[in-house]
C-alpha positions in Angstrom: 84.8 88.3 -1.1 85.3 84.9 0.4 82.5 83.4 -1.5 83.6 84.9 -4.8 87.3 84.2 -4.5 87.9 81.5 -1.9 91.6 81.0 -2.6 92.5 84.7 -2.3 90.4 85.0 0.9 92.2 82.0 2.3 95.6 83.4 1.6 94.7 86.7 3.2 93.4 84.9 6.3 96.6 82.9 6.6 98.6 86.2 6.3 96.5 87.8 9.0 97.0 84.7 11.2 100.7 84.9 10.8 100.7 88.7 11.6 98.7 88.0 14.8 101.1 85.3 15.8 104.0 87.7 15.3 102.3 90.3 17.4 101.7 87.9 20.2 105.4 86.8 20.1 106.5 90.5 20.2 104.5 91.7 23.3 104.1 90.8 26.9 101.5 93.6 27.6 98.3 92.0 28.9 96.1 94.6 27.4 97.5 94.2 24.0 97.4 90.4 24.3 93.7 90.6 25.2 93.0 92.8 22.1 94.9 90.4 19.9 93.0 87.4 21.2 89.7 89.1 20.1 91.0 89.2 16.5 92.2 85.6 16.8 88.7 84.5 17.8 87.2 86.4 14.9 89.8 84.9 12.5 89.0 81.4 13.7 85.3 82.1 13.2 85.9 83.2 9.7 88.0 80.2 8.9 85.3 77.9 10.2 82.7 79.7 8.2 84.8 79.4 5.0 85.4 75.7 5.6 81.7 75.2 5.9 81.1 76.8 2.5 83.8 74.8 0.8 
């Protein structure tokens, strides 16, 4: 999807990033924070991959 529709994929990744930030702000549970951080790492990896293709 990212290669075929870069702008739509970028918007979705930004939305996911915002959602993750909101989840981090809303919890103090260490287990949940660790799980969220896994998704943040994946998100950052995807953003880097997309910027390389640009």
